[in-house]
Backbone bond lengths (Angstrom), bond angles and torsions (degrees), N, CA, C in turn:
res aa  C-N    CA-C-N  psi(-1)  N-CA   C-N-CA  omega(-1)  CA-C   N-CA-C  phi
1 X - - - 1.471 - - 1.536 110.60 -
2 X 1.325 115.20 -42.09 1.468 119.67 179.05 1.515 110.87 -63.73
3 X 1.345 116.60 -39.58 1.465 120.14 177.94 1.521 111.53 -62.33
4 X 1.335 116.55 -39.10 1.459 120.17 179.11 1.529 110.78 -65.14
5 X 1.343 116.61 -39.92 1.470 119.53 177.69 1.523 110.79 -64.88
6 X 1.343 116.12 -40.76 1.466 119.61 178.62 1.523 111.37 -63.49
7 X 1.333 116.82 -41.28 1.467 120.36 -179.64 1.522 110.40 -65.79
8 X 1.336 116.71 -41.17 1.463 119.82 177.02 1.531 110.85 -63.82
9 X 1.347 115.88 -39.00 1.466 119.53 177.96 1.530 110.88 -66.27
10 X 1.329 117.28 -36.29 1.459 120.34 178.76 1.521 110.74 -65.48
11 X 1.320 116.83 -42.85 1.467 119.97 178.92 1.522 111.10 -64.38
12 X 1.336 116.75 -39.20 1.465 119.51 176.98 1.528 110.46 -64.58
13 X 1.313 116.70 -41.44 1.468 121.07 178.51 1.524 110.47 -60.38
14 X 1.329 116.92 -44.89 1.459 120.32 -178.90 1.521 111.26 -64.21
15 X 1.322 117.51 -40.05 1.467 120.08 179.26 1.532 111.02 -65.85
16 X 1.311 116.81 -41.21 1.463 120.04 -174.92 1.528 112.53 -76.63
17 X 1.313 117.13 -27.65 1.470 119.33 -175.21 1.521 113.47 -98.91
18 X 1.325 118.23 -5.09 1.458 119.27 -176.02 1.524 112.07 -61.35
19 X 1.330 117.67 -52.19 1.468 120.72 -177.96 1.533 111.52 -66.61
20 X 1.359 119.89 -45.84 1.473 118.30 176.88 1.524 113.24 -57.50
21 X 1.340 117.45 -38.58 1.463 118.96 -179.89 1.530 111.43 -70.39
22 X 1.315 117.42 -35.38 1.463 119.73 175.53 1.534 111.06 -64.31
23 X 1.335 116.20 -39.23 1.466 119.30 176.52 1.525 111.05 -65.68
24 X 1.335 116.33 -38.50 1.463 119.79 176.24 1.526 111.02 -62.60
25 X 1.334 115.81 -36.48 1.460 118.86 177.87 1.533 111.11 -63.79
26 X 1.331 116.54 -37.59 1.467 119.56 176.08 1.526 110.78 -64.72
27 X 1.333 115.92 -40.92 1.466 119.73 176.69 1.522 109.97 -61.37
28 X 1.338 116.04 -40.30 1.460 119.83 177.43 1.526 110.38 -60.06
29 X 1.323 116.37 -41.99 1.460 119.64 -179.26 1.519 112.14 -60.36
30 X 1.334 115.11 -41.25 1.474 118.82 178.45 1.530 109.96 -65.61
31 X 1.330 116.18 -44.81 1.466 119.74 -179.07 1.522 111.56 -64.57
32 X 1.315 116.61 -32.80 1.462 119.65 178.41 1.525 111.43 -72.55
33 X 1.338 116.33 -35.76 1.459 120.20 -173.08 1.522 112.87 -79.62
34 X 1.326 117.34 -33.88 1.476 119.75 -172.45 1.526 112.89 -57.34
35 X 1.357 120.62 -51.46 1.469 118.70 -178.19 1.522 113.93 -64.36
36 X 1.340 116.96 -25.09 1.464 119.94 -178.92 1.523 110.62 -80.58
37 X 1.326 116.35 -44.47 1.457 120.40 -177.83 1.533 110.57 -75.52
38 X 1.325 115.92 -45.55 1.466 120.49 179.92 1.528 108.60 -94.05
39 X 1.312 115.99 81.64 1.465 120.05 -175.39 1.531 112.45 -66.51
40 X 1.316 117.17 -23.03 1.461 119.90 -179.72 1.507 113.95 -96.05
41 X 1.338 117.55 18.94 1.464 120.48 -178.30 1.519 110.80 -67.15
42 X 1.329 115.55 150.88 1.459 120.65 178.37 1.524 110.83 -63.55
43 X 1.310 114.53 158.58 1.470 119.53 -177.24 1.526 111.41 -64.11
44 X 1.349 116.91 -33.82 1.462 118.31 -179.43 1.523 111.01 -68.29
45 X 1.342 117.16 -30.78 1.467 120.05 176.48 1.524 109.96 -66.31
46 X 1.321 116.46 -42.74 1.461 120.78 179.04 1.527 110.14 -63.13
47 X 1.343 116.36 -43.34 1.469 119.49 179.45 1.525 111.06 -65.21
48 X 1.331 116.03 -38.56 1.471 119.24 178.34 1.519 111.04 -63.96
49 X 1.330 116.52 -43.84 1.466 119.83 178.86 1.520 111.11 -62.47
50 X 1.322 117.04 -40.96 1.460 120.37 177.88 1.525 110.91 -63.31
51 X 1.341 116.81 -41.15 1.470 120.36 178.28 1.528 110.89 -63.57
52 X 1.341 116.60 -39.99 1.467 120.16 178.27 1.526 110.52 -63.55
53 X 1.320 117.00 -41.83 1.466 120.39 178.78 1.519 111.20 -59.70
54 X 1.339 116.09 -45.96 1.466 119.15 179.52 1.517 111.39 -67.56
55 X 1.332 117.61 -35.16 1.468 120.39 179.00 1.524 110.97 -65.35
56 X 1.333 116.49 -41.05 1.464 119.89 178.06 1.520 110.07 -65.29
57 X 1.340 116.22 -43.98 1.462 118.66 177.74 1.522 110.81 -60.04
58 X 1.356 116.95 -40.44 1.462 120.84 178.87 1.525 110.77 -62.73
59 X 1.336 116.94 -39.18 1.466 120.54 178.61 1.524 110.55 -62.51
60 X 1.331 116.99 -42.34 1.455 119.97 177.23 1.527 110.78 -66.74
61 X 1.329 116.65 -36.20 1.456 119.52 177.08 1.520 112.11 -63.94
62 X 1.333 116.91 -42.69 1.465 120.95 176.54 1.523 110.38 -62.57
63 X 1.321 116.19 -41.83 1.464 120.28 178.09 1.532 111.08 -58.79
64 X 1.332 116.35 -45.26 1.467 119.79 179.23 1.525 110.68 -63.42
65 X 1.336 117.27 -41.71 1.461 120.79 -179.01 1.531 111.15 -63.61
66 X 1.339 116.86 -42.41 1.468 120.33 179.47 1.521 110.14 -64.36
67 X 1.324 117.25 -44.82 1.471 120.08 179.19 1.517 111.08 -62.79
68 X 1.333 116.93 -35.95 1.465 120.48 178.77 1.525 111.10 -67.70
69 X 1.338 117.09 -42.44 1.465 120.48 -179.80 1.526 110.99 -65.38
70 X 1.332 116.65 -37.55 1.463 120.55 -177.19 1.523 113.14 -84.76
71 X 1.332 117.77 -7.79 1.468 120.20 -177.60 1.520 110.42 -65.70
72 X 1.325 115.09 144.13 1.465 119.98 -179.72 1.524 110.92 -66.69
73 X 1.319 116.93 -42.72 1.467 122.97 176.11 1.532 107.43 -126.86
74 X 1.307 115.50 103.08 1.462 120.19 -169.62 1.523 112.09 -66.71
75 X 1.324 117.29 -42.30 1.459 119.06 -179.29 1.527 110.62 -63.89
76 X 1.327 115.84 -39.43 1.456 119.37 178.02 1.534 110.45 -67.09
77 X 1.336 117.09 -34.43 1.460 120.77 176.91 1.524 109.98 -63.37
78 X 1.335 117.17 -42.98 1.467 120.98 178.94 1.521 110.07 -63.16
79 X 1.311 116.67 -41.97 1.475 119.88 -178.24 1.518 111.43 -69.45
80 X 1.341 117.93 -30.35 1.455 120.10 -178.81 1.517 112.80 -84.64
81 X 1.323 118.17 -11.92 1.462 122.04 -179.67 1.527 110.51 -128.46
82 X 1.328 117.50 58.94 1.480 118.98 -178.12 1.525 112.64 -68.01
83 X 1.327 117.30 -34.23 1.464 119.36 -179.47 1.528 111.33 -67.10
84 X 1.324 116.75 -36.39 1.466 119.66 178.31 1.519 110.42 -65.39
85 X 1.331 117.08 -41.54 1.464 120.41 177.86 1.528 110.95 -64.54
86 X 1.330 116.24 -43.22 1.467 119.78 178.95 1.521 110.47 -63.47
87 X 1.334 116.43 -38.96 1.462 120.11 -178.75 1.520 111.44 -66.03
88 X 1.338 116.68 -36.64 1.459 119.90 178.42 1.523 110.91 -72.01
89 X 1.343 117.29 -34.73 1.461 121.01 -175.08 1.529 113.38 -84.86
90 X 1.330 118.36 -24.74 1.468 120.78 -173.87 1.528 113.93 -55.18
91 X 1.326 119.24 -49.74 1.461 117.98 -177.68 1.525 113.45 -64.76
92 X 1.342 117.60 -21.41 1.457 119.90 178.40 1.527 111.21 -76.08
93 X 1.336 115.93 -28.20 1.458 118.89 -178.85 1.523 111.32 -71.22
94 X 1.311 116.51 -41.00 1.458 120.96 179.90 1.523 108.19 -155.45
95 X 1.325 118.81 110.15 1.470 120.87 -171.69 1.515 113.30 -72.89
96 X 1.313 116.14 66.32 1.460 121.13 175.94 1.521 109.28 -97.66
97 X 1.304 116.73 143.75 1.463 120.80 177.29 1.521 110.73 -60.92
98 X 1.330 116.36 -34.05 1.458 119.71 -179.76 1.525 111.09 -64.79
99 X 1.334 117.28 -38.47 1.453 120.02 178.50 1.528 110.56 -67.99
100 X 1.322 116.77 -35.26 1.460 118.69 176.66 1.528 110.73 -66.38
101 X 1.320 116.43 -33.17 1.462 120.69 175.72 1.524 110.38 -64.10
102 X 1.344 116.69 -48.25 1.465 120.89 178.28 1.520 110.26 -59.30
103 X 1.334 116.51 -41.06 1.461 120.46 179.92 1.525 111.39 -61.34
104 X 1.315 116.50 -46.04 1.470 119.65 -178.94 1.521 111.29 -61.65
105 X 1.340 117.02 -43.71 1.463 119.89 -179.92 1.527 111.08 -63.55
106 X 1.335 117.27 -42.39 1.455 120.78 179.71 1.524 111.33 -64.29
107 X 1.323 116.69 -44.08 1.454 120.02 -177.05 1.522 112.03 -68.23
108 X 1.324 117.02 -38.45 1.472 119.32 176.19 1.521 109.97 -62.91
109 X 1.317 117.38 -42.43 1.460 120.37 178.26 1.507 112.43 -63.96
110 X 1.342 117.67 -36.55 1.450 121.23 179.17 1.519 112.32 -66.32
111 X 1.340 117.60 -33.38 1.450 120.36 -175.59 1.511 113.77 -89.96
112 X 1.330 118.20 -4.01 1.462 120.38 -178.98 1.519 109.92 -71.74
113 X 1.290 116.78 135.07 1.466 122.43 178.08 1.520 107.28 -121.64
114 X 1.321 117.09 103.76 1.450 121.39 -177.82 1.531 109.09 -105.35
115 X 1.324 116.45 128.36 1.450 119.84 -175.02 1.523 113.32 -110.07
116 X 1.296 118.44 -19.52 1.450 119.87 -176.26 1.513 109.65 -137.34
117 X 1.326 115.30 169.40 1.455 120.14 -179.17 1.522 110.99 -65.82
118 X 1.328 117.52 -36.26 1.462 119.94 179.44 1.525 109.70 -65.31
119 X 1.332 116.76 -44.81 1.458 120.48 178.70 1.520 111.01 -64.39
120 X 1.333 115.71 -40.47 1.466 118.72 179.64 1.519 110.82 -64.12
121 X 1.323 116.61 -43.97 1.463 120.02 178.46 1.522 110.67 -61.78
122 X 1.335 116.65 -41.96 1.458 120.50 178.34 1.517 110.83 -61.92
123 X 1.330 115.53 -43.56 1.464 119.52 -179.34 1.523 111.03 -64.44
124 X 1.330 116.37 -45.04 1.463 119.45 -178.83 1.523 110.71 -65.45
125 X 1.337 116.46 -40.50 1.466 119.30 177.62 1.527 110.64 -62.94
126 X 1.330 116.42 -41.25 1.457 119.80 177.05 1.517 112.37 -64.85
127 X 1.326 115.81 -37.44 1.464 119.89 177.79 1.520 111.02 -66.31
128 X 1.322 116.40 -40.12 1.479 119.95 176.52 1.529 110.27 -60.45
129 X 1.329 116.10 -44.75 1.466 119.43 178.90 1.524 110.67 -64.00
130 X 1.343 116.48 -40.40 1.461 119.65 178.41 1.517 112.75 -64.66
131 X 1.334 115.97 -41.92 1.462 119.28 177.11 1.519 111.37 -63.48
132 X 1.339 115.71 -40.51 1.463 119.28 178.61 1.519 111.00 -60.97
133 X 1.332 116.12 -45.18 1.463 120.17 -177.77 1.528 111.10 -68.97
134 X 1.333 116.03 -52.16 1.460 119.30 -176.29 1.520 111.87 -69.58
135 X 1.336 116.50 -33.71 1.458 118.59 175.71 1.517 111.51 -63.64
136 X 1.326 115.94 -39.06 1.463 120.13 177.90 1.520 111.13 -64.52
137 X 1.335 116.04 -44.99 1.460 119.38 -179.90 1.526 111.73 -65.33
138 X 1.331 115.57 -41.85 1.460 118.71 -177.72 1.520 111.78 -65.91
139 X 1.332 117.07 -44.68 1.466 119.03 -178.79 1.518 110.58 -69.52
140 X 1.330 117.51 -33.03 1.458 119.60 176.79 1.527 110.72 -65.80
141 X 1.332 115.81 -38.19 1.463 119.95 179.87 1.528 112.09 -62.74
142 X 1.339 117.32 -39.91 1.466 119.21 -175.79 1.524 112.58 -90.55
143 X 1.351 118.00 -20.25 1.464 120.18 -175.27 1.521 113.77 -98.51
144 X 1.333 116.85 -26.97 1.448 118.92 -176.78 1.533 110.40 -63.47
145 X 1.302 115.68 124.26 1.456 120.73 -179.45 1.508 114.49 89.70
146 X 1.347 117.98 -6.72 1.465 120.18 179.49 1.526 109.44 -74.36
147 X 1.343 118.77 143.98 1.467 121.70 -179.88 1.530 111.81 -60.34
148 X 1.317 116.74 128.69 1.461 121.96 177.18 1.513 115.03 76.09
149 X 1.316 118.64 4.49 1.463 121.00 -177.79 1.519 110.36 -74.95
150 X 1.323 116.30 140.17 1.467 121.95 176.93 1.520 112.00 -99.64
151 X 1.327 117.26 2.38 1.471 121.87 179.63 1.520 107.50 -108.09
152 X 1.322 116.29 95.18 1.454 121.57 -174.60 1.526 113.13 -121.21
153 X 1.336 117.22 -6.36 1.462 120.19 -179.99 1.526 109.15 -138.03
154 X 1.327 115.43 166.67 1.460 119.98 179.53 1.524 110.96 -63.60
155 X 1.334 116.85 -36.69 1.463 119.73 177.29 1.520 111.82 -61.61
156 X 1.341 116.70 -43.29 1.469 119.80 176.88 1.520 110.84 -60.97
157 X 1.339 115.92 -41.49 1.467 120.13 -177.32 1.526 111.79 -66.80
158 X 1.347 116.35 -42.14 1.471 119.64 179.49 1.522 110.11 -65.37
159 X 1.330 117.57 -42.88 1.459 120.94 178.59 1.523 110.87 -61.48
160 X 1.338 116.67 -43.85 1.463 120.40 179.11 1.525 111.16 -63.40
161 X 1.347 117.30 -43.32 1.466 120.86 -179.52 1.528 110.87 -62.67
162 X 1.329 116.26 -41.84 1.464 119.56 -178.58 1.530 110.90 -65.29
163 X 1.310 117.52 -46.47 1.470 119.64 -179.58 1.528 111.39 -68.79
164 X 1.331 116.98 -28.82 1.468 120.27 179.12 1.518 110.85 -75.03
165 X 1.332 117.19 -44.69 1.465 120.40 -179.03 1.516 111.63 -63.36
166 X 1.321 116.70 -36.92 1.463 120.32 179.77 1.521 112.13 -86.61
167 X 1.331 116.81 2.78 1.480 124.31 178.66 1.521 112.19 59.25
168 X 1.339 117.80 24.09 1.464 120.53 175.48 1.518 109.73 -74.46
169 X 1.328 115.66 -52.57 1.449 121.51 174.45 1.524 114.69 56.65
170 X 1.342 117.11 70.51 1.458 119.69 179.26 1.526 112.42 -65.44
171 X 1.323 117.18 -27.59 1.454 119.72 178.75 1.504 114.48 89.05
172 X 1.341 118.36 -2.43 1.461 119.33 179.32 1.521 111.55 -71.73
173 X 1.336 117.02 -27.38 1.467 121.51 172.89 1.523 108.18 -128.91
174 X 1.320 115.96 138.36 1.467 120.54 -178.86 1.519 108.94 -157.03
175 X 1.340 116.90 145.07 1.471 119.54 178.47 1.532 111.04 -71.67
176 X 1.312 115.18 148.29 1.464 120.72 178.79 1.526 112.45 -113.76
177 X 1.329 117.76 -19.17 1.459 120.62 179.93 1.530 109.92 -85.88
178 X 1.321 115.35 159.53 1.457 119.77 178.73 1.509 112.80 -63.33
179 X 1.330 116.62 -43.88 1.460 119.87 179.20 1.521 111.17 -66.01
180 X 1.337 116.47 -35.90 1.459 119.35 177.13 1.515 111.91 -63.31
181 X 1.325 117.01 -37.99 1.464 120.14 178.72 1.533 111.20 -71.33
182 X 1.322 116.35 -34.49 1.472 118.50 174.01 1.529 110.05 -62.16
183 X 1.328 116.39 -42.02 1.467 120.28 175.58 1.524 111.16 -59.83
184 X 1.324 116.46 -40.44 1.462 120.32 -179.53 1.525 111.03 -61.93
185 X 1.334 116.41 -43.27 1.474 119.78 178.80 1.525 110.53 -62.13
186 X 1.335 116.25 -46.78 1.460 119.49 179.32 1.514 112.58 -62.33
187 X 1.319 116.48 -38.73 1.465 120.38 -179.76 1.524 111.12 -68.83
188 X 1.327 116.84 -39.32 1.469 119.44 178.12 1.524 111.19 -64.25
189 X 1.334 117.06 -47.08 1.467 120.19 -179.54 1.528 111.18 -64.05
190 X 1.332 116.13 -42.34 1.464 119.43 179.19 1.525 111.02 -65.66
191 X 1.335 116.10 -41.77 1.459 119.29 179.57 1.515 112.44 -62.15
192 X 1.336 116.55 -43.81 1.467 119.97 178.98 1.522 110.50 -62.00
193 X 1.347 116.06 -44.63 1.467 119.88 -178.24 1.523 111.54 -64.54
194 X 1.338 117.01 -46.20 1.460 120.09 -176.73 1.522 112.23 -70.37
195 X 1.322 116.86 -44.18 1.466 118.79 178.96 1.527 110.82 -65.72
196 X 1.337 116.19 -34.39 1.469 119.09 174.84 1.518 111.56 -64.53
197 X 1.340 115.99 -37.68 1.465 119.98 177.39 1.523 111.10 -64.83
198 X 1.333 116.15 -42.56 1.472 119.92 178.31 1.523 110.36 -61.54
199 X 1.337 116.57 -45.56 1.464 120.50 -179.65 1.531 110.95 -62.03
200 X 1.338 115.88 -45.89 1.464 119.62 179.88 1.528 111.41 -63.68
201 X 1.330 116.71 -37.99 1.455 120.03 -179.51 1.525 111.66 -68.59
202 X 1.336 116.33 -39.61 1.464 119.77 176.74 1.530 110.38 -64.12
203 X 1.350 115.98 -42.73 1.463 119.79 177.70 1.529 110.94 -61.99
204 X 1.346 116.32 -41.54 1.469 119.76 178.20 1.519 111.02 -63.94
205 X 1.341 116.79 -36.33 1.464 120.16 178.70 1.521 110.84 -64.59
206 X 1.348 117.30 -43.99 1.460 120.15 178.24 1.526 111.21 -64.16
207 X 1.328 116.24 -42.48 1.464 119.62 178.95 1.523 110.36 -61.38
208 X 1.342 116.13 -42.22 1.465 119.99 178.53 1.532 110.80 -62.89
209 X 1.352 116.08 -40.34 1.462 118.69 177.64 1.515 111.14 -63.39
210 X 1.353 117.17 -42.72 1.457 120.21 178.54 1.518 110.98 -64.40
211 X 1.346 116.45 -39.29 1.458 119.82 178.36 1.521 110.55 -63.48
212 X 1.363 115.78 -41.83 1.465 118.19 178.47 1.520 110.91 -64.87
213 X 1.356 116.93 -37.68 1.460 120.27 177.58 1.519 110.94 -64.20
214 X 1.342 116.40 -43.75 1.461 120.34 177.90 1.524 111.05 -63.65
215 X 1.341 116.67 -41.45 1.466 119.92 179.07 1.525 110.79 -63.92
216 X 1.343 115.64 -40.47 1.460 119.55 179.88 1.538 110.61 -65.93
217 X 1.343 116.25 -40.62 1.464 119.73 177.85 1.523 110.76 -64.72
218 X 1.338 115.66 -39.24 1.463 119.44 179.03 1.523 110.72 -65.97
219 X 1.355 115.75 -41.01 1.460 118.51 178.43 1.529 111.17 -64.58
220 X 1.335 116.35 -39.43 1.457 119.33 178.27 1.528 111.07 -65.11
221 X 1.347 115.73 -39.99 1.464 119.36 178.02 1.516 110.82 -63.79
222 X 1.337 116.10 -44.21 1.463 119.67 179.03 1.525 110.87 -63.51
223 X 1.353 116.96 -39.68 1.452 119.88 178.38 1.523 111.22 -64.84
224 X 1.356 116.93 -38.64 1.462 120.72 178.83 1.531 110.92 -66.41
225 X 1.336 115.61 -40.74 1.470 119.36 177.81 1.520 110.45 -63.45
226 X 1.350 115.89 -43.31 1.457 119.44 179.44 1.522 111.17 -64.77
227 X 1.341 116.39 -40.86 1.459 120.07 178.67 1.523 110.94 -63.96
228 X 1.338 116.03 -41.45 1.466 119.56 178.08 1.525 110.93 -61.85
229 X 1.360 115.41 -41.72 1.461 119.22 179.04 1.522 111.50 -64.25
230 X 1.353 115.71 -41.01 1.464 118.97 179.59 1.524 111.32 -66.79
231 X 1.351 116.70 -39.00 1.469 119.69 176.28 1.529 110.34 -62.61
232 X 1.348 116.06 -40.57 1.460 119.27 178.42 1.521 111.58 -62.40
233 X 1.354 116.01 -42.55 1.464 119.31 177.82 1.529 111.23 -64.17
234 X 1.345 115.12 -40.25 1.460 118.76 179.32 1.522 111.02 -63.66
235 X 1.332 116.23 -42.26 1.476 119.13 178.32 1.520 110.54 -63.38
236 X 1.338 115.93 -38.91 1.467 118.90 179.24 1.522 110.98 -64.44
237 X 1.370 115.66 -41.16 1.460 118.70 178.78 1.526 111.20 -64.59
238 X 1.364 115.32 -41.24 1.469 118.81 178.16 1.515 110.53 -62.75
239 X 1.331 116.20 -42.52 1.465 119.62 178.84 1.519 110.96 -63.28
240 X 1.361 116.16 -40.24 1.462 119.60 179.38 1.528 110.78 -65.31
241 X 1.327 115.91 -42.38 1.461 119.38 178.60 1.525 110.73 -64.59
242 X 1.344 116.73 -40.15 1.458 120.06 179.07 1.521 111.08 -64.43
243 X 1.329 116.57 -42.19 1.465 120.33 178.74 1.514 110.75 -64.96
244 X 1.351 115.33 -40.20 1.472 119.00 179.38 1.525 110.13 -65.14
245 X 1.332 115.92 -38.44 1.458 120.02 179.03 1.524 110.64 -65.22
246 X 1.318 116.42 -44.41 1.477 119.39 178.62 1.525 110.69 -63.33
247 X 1.315 116.38 -37.80 1.473 119.62 179.97 1.518 110.70 -64.11
248 X 1.351 114.96 -44.61 1.463 117.97 179.03 1.530 110.98 -64.99
249 X 1.329 116.27 -37.94 1.467 119.95 179.37 1.526 110.51 -64.52
250 X 1.335 116.95 -42.75 1.462 121.31 179.64 1.516 111.52 -63.38
251 X 1.349 115.49 -41.07 1.463 119.46 178.92 1.519 110.29 -65.16
252 X 1.336 115.07 -40.47 1.464 118.62 -179.91 1.517 110.89 -64.98
253 X 1.318 118.64 -39.76 1.459 122.07 178.28 1.523 110.66 -64.31
254 X 1.311 113.18 -42.59 1.468 116.97 -179.36 1.515 110.14 -62.15
255 X 1.331 115.89 -45.18 1.468 120.64 -178.50 1.524 110.49 -64.77
256 X 1.295 115.53 -43.39 1.474 120.31 -178.57 1.538 110.92 -69.97
257 X 1.338 116.31 -34.10 1.440 119.46 179.11 1.515 111.82 -65.05
258 X 1.329 113.73 -37.70 1.461 117.02 178.91 1.508 110.31 -69.86
259 X 1.362 117.16 -31.23 1.455 119.59 -178.63 1.527 112.46 -90.87
260 X 1.355 116.80 -9.51 1.453 121.83 179.92 1.525 114.36 85.67
261 X 1.325 116.17 7.15 1.484 118.97 179.05 1.502 110.90 -83.16
262 X 1.332 113.41 158.15 1.487 118.36 179.42 1.497 109.75 -94.12
263 X 1.365 116.59 129.67 1.464 122.28 177.06 1.507 107.96 -107.02
264 X 1.358 116.53 120.07 1.467 118.54 179.28 1.514 111.69 -66.16
265 X 1.321 114.39 153.57 1.467 118.75 178.61 1.538 108.81 -66.95
266 X 1.295 114.02 131.06 1.482 117.47 -178.03 1.424 113.02 -106.46
């Protein structure tokens, strides 16, 4: 009984904290982007952004801890949410801003609850946009100023991220640092997976529409067949009533003829 109450409390916690955590993730994105885009920002702005990043990560860590405590089977919860655990632990292993970025993206994905194809498509499209933006910022952070790097501005980074995610890869811009190439691999794999999900979801939507059209046509055909059958039964009943009426009229004429009475035409 206690486990059931804990599980119900965990589900309530997840429902109530989903939107606040998504908003915190947006705040994290702003805090991550400001020091990279505004290279001449004051030191206190950079420190504030770093504090916001850690605060958001801490909020996600608290969320994971609460869900773990309220889980009916904690070990099974850990095994079913390995990415959430990795996302919470990553910044502790090495306090890099890039790892905090990966953590935020993983945790937001873990907390997303998609119920329909429209919501799923919206979520995947938003994730693609987020990967494009954060991938651009991350590669710009590690490539800007590197010897021989062709990614020196935000425009270069966005162009590189877009061509990498779509696996076009024109080659006019490419990372030269080791971390930049690791980002490229992650962006390519993520782009293929997400774009494949969008394509599959669109195909499923069309198939569902065709299935609904076929079902509607089948229902209309069945209704027409039933209507035809009912009309046939109605005609048969009318014919039976007409025959019965003629029979009664004939009998009445016969009876009246024998008695000499006049039977009006019916």
